[in-house]
Steps between C-alpha positions, in 0.01 A plus 500: 500500500278802567773729374486330163127533490514871576780541240271332243216739593709803445662359183153440356394850603821644329431309169139619494608859554757463218223381274293795613773750396554318168122514437487875586785555247287310244198727573697804420638361166200301385382568146243247395554162665459410776222755583575746783196382693638145509832626612337716780310186622822309504682771688219514768514117538881507538487782741235321713695170498827676584334688791337178638830311491687787653246531782524122565879533513472789747252313706710185530816698557331679810338170612840311516 
């Protein structure tokens, strides 16, 4: 049961980091829309969310 929960945390973290990399690629090739500032904010939010879920996964892995 807890293994599935930990797997879910790491899966969410992985998906957020994939979104981060996709957004970083979008920043490099952005022309007009969406604005680069909006993409940078999205990248920061995805990085923060991915880090939080990864840290939770690491915490629960070491706790069990």
